[in-house]
C-alpha positions in Angstrom: 43.7 10.0 13.2 42.0 12.4 15.6 41.1 14.7 12.7 39.6 11.8 10.8 37.4 10.8 13.8 36.4 14.4 14.5 35.3 14.8 10.8 33.4 11.5 11.0 31.6 12.6 14.2 30.9 16.0 12.6 29.4 14.4 9.5 27.4 11.9 11.5 26.0 14.8 13.6 25.2 16.8 10.5 23.4 13.8 9.1 21.3 13.3 12.2 20.4 17.0 12.4 19.4 16.9 8.7 17.3 13.8 9.2 15.5 15.5 12.1 14.4 18.3 9.8 12.4 15.9 7.6 8.6 16.1 7.9 6.9 14.3 10.9 4.3 12.8 8.5 4.5 11.0 5.2 2.0 11.0 2.4 2.1 9.0 -0.8 -0.6 9.0 -3.5 -1.0 7.8 -7.1 -4.1 7.6 -9.4 -5.2 5.8 -12.5 -8.2 6.0 -14.8 -9.9 2.6 -15.2 -12.4 1.9 -18.0 -14.8 0.1 -15.7 -17.6 1.2 -13.4 -17.0 1.8 -9.7 -19.2 -1.3 -9.0 -16.8 -3.5 -11.0 -13.7 -2.0 -9.4 -14.9 -1.8 -5.8 -14.9 -5.6 -5.1 -11.3 -5.9 -6.1 -10.4 -3.5 -3.3 -12.9 -4.2 -0.6 -11.9 -7.8 -0.3 -8.4 -8.5 1.1 -8.1 -11.8 -0.9 -9.0 -10.0 -4.1 -6.8 -7.1 -3.3 -3.8 -9.3 -2.7 -4.1 -10.6 -6.2 -2.9 -7.2 -7.5 -1.1 -5.8 -4.4 2.5 -5.3 -5.5 3.8 -5.6 -1.9 2.3 -9.1 -1.6 3.3 -10.1 -5.1 7.0 -9.2 -4.5 7.4 -12.2 -2.1 6.2 -15.5 -3.5 6.6 -17.1 0.0 4.6 -14.6 1.9 2.3 -16.0 4.6 -1.2 -14.5 4.5 -3.8 -15.1 7.2 -7.4 -13.7 6.7 -9.9 -13.2 9.5 -13.2 -11.4 10.0 -15.7 -11.0 7.1 -14.6 -11.7 3.6 -15.1 -8.0 2.7 -16.0 -4.7 4.1 -15.4 -3.3 7.6 -13.5 -5.9 9.8 -12.0 -7.8 6.9 -8.4 -8.4 8.0 -5.2 -9.7 6.5 -2.2 -10.5 8.6 1.0 -10.9 6.6 4.6 -12.1 7.2 7.0 -11.8 4.4 10.7 -11.3 3.6 12.7 -8.3 4.5 11.2 -6.2 1.6 7.6 -6.9 2.6 7.9 -7.1 6.4 5.2 -8.2 8.7 2.0 -6.6 10.0 -1.8 -6.3 9.6 -4.1 -4.6 7.2 -7.7 -4.2 8.3 -10.6 -2.5 6.5 -11.9 0.1 8.9 -14.3 2.0 6.5 -16.1 0.8 3.4 -18.5 3.0 1.4 -19.6 1.0 -1.6 -18.7 1.6 -4.4 -16.6 4.8 -3.8 -14.0 4.3 -1.0 -12.2 1.8 1.2 -10.0 2.8 4.2 -7.5 0.4 5.6 -5.6 0.6 8.9 -2.1 -0.7 8.1 0.1 -1.7 11.0 3.7 -2.6 10.3 5.5 -4.7 12.9 8.7 -5.0 10.8 11.0 -3.8 9.3 10.0 -0.6 11.1 7.0 -0.3 13.4 4.5 2.2 12.2 0.8 2.7 11.6 -0.6 4.2 8.4 -3.9 5.1 6.9 -4.4 3.7 3.4 -7.3 5.1 1.4 -8.7 4.0 -1.9 -11.1 6.4 -3.6 -13.1 5.6 -6.7 -14.5 8.6 -8.5 -16.8 8.0 -11.5 -15.5 9.8 -14.7 -16.0 9.3 -18.5 -17.8 6.0 -18.3 -15.2 4.6 -16.0 -13.5 5.8 -12.8 -10.4 7.4 -11.4 -8.9 5.3 -8.6 -6.6 6.9 -6.1 -4.4 4.9 -3.7 -3.1 7.1 -0.9 -1.2 6.4 2.3 -0.5 8.7 5.2 1.2 8.2 8.5 3.6 9.5 11.1 7.2 9.3 10.3 9.5 8.2 13.1 13.1 9.4 13.4 14.3 6.1 12.0 11.9 6.6 9.0 13.3 10.2 8.5 16.9 8.8 8.6 16.0 6.1 6.1 14.5 8.8 3.8 17.8 10.6 3.7 19.3 7.6 1.8 16.3 6.2 0.0 13.8 8.2 -2.0 10.7 6.8 -0.3 8.3 8.8 -2.5 9.7 7.1 -5.6 9.9 3.7 -4.0 6.3 3.7 -2.6 5.0 5.6 -5.6 6.4 3.1 -8.1 4.8 0.3 -6.1 1.5 2.1 -6.1 1.7 2.7 -9.9 2.5 -1.0 -10.5 -0.4 -2.1 -8.3 -2.8 0.3 -9.9 -1.8 -0.9 -13.4 -2.5 -4.4 -12.4 -5.8 -3.4 -10.8 -6.7 -1.6 -14.0 -6.0 -4.6 -16.1 -8.0 -6.9 -13.8 -11.0 -4.6 -13.4 -11.2 -3.9 -17.2 -11.0 -7.6 -18.0 -13.5 -8.4 -15.2 -15.8 -5.7 -16.4 -15.7 -6.9 -20.0 -16.4 -10.5 -18.9 -13.0 -11.7 -20.2 -11.8 -12.9 -16.8 -13.0 -13.5 -13.3 -9.6 -13.5 -11.7 -9.9 -16.7 -9.8 -6.2 -17.2 -9.2 -5.5 -19.2 -6.0 -9.3 -19.7 -5.8 -10.2 -16.1 -4.9 -12.2 -13.8 -7.0 -14.1 -10.6 -6.4 -16.7 -10.9 -3.6 -15.3 -14.1 -2.2 
């Protein structure tokens, strides 16, 4: 029995040491080409209500509580959220807005793990449309490092970003072609 516990303590110690070697910062990024002008894409990102129509993190919890404050779009537009264990709770606030090319959001998570991240959307005109990049950077706590030992966070977050960007692409291209105004739940671009 003593040998078993000694081995268990040794494995736990090795796991903790391995986790401590993980990077102190995290960075996730995905891009998509959208056949719409930056001016048609930008309002779907610069407005928290419009963004939450395609945001995969919000869409994953049908009972999420969303509270908006500040202006409807641009710097100061804020979205507090409280969702299930997959979504967590926190606040997203637009801290920089450069129409029609970039939006920077300060994301504060209160649960499941406290952290603060910088979320950046860049819209680069190309071939009659635009390349949209969704990136997130932040410090990685020891708990986050330990979590990443067991869960491939690059894949988990990257898959969510890809899903959201695909939805953004569909919405922006339909909005650009005049086929849809995306007024689900009474919120469309610029509202």
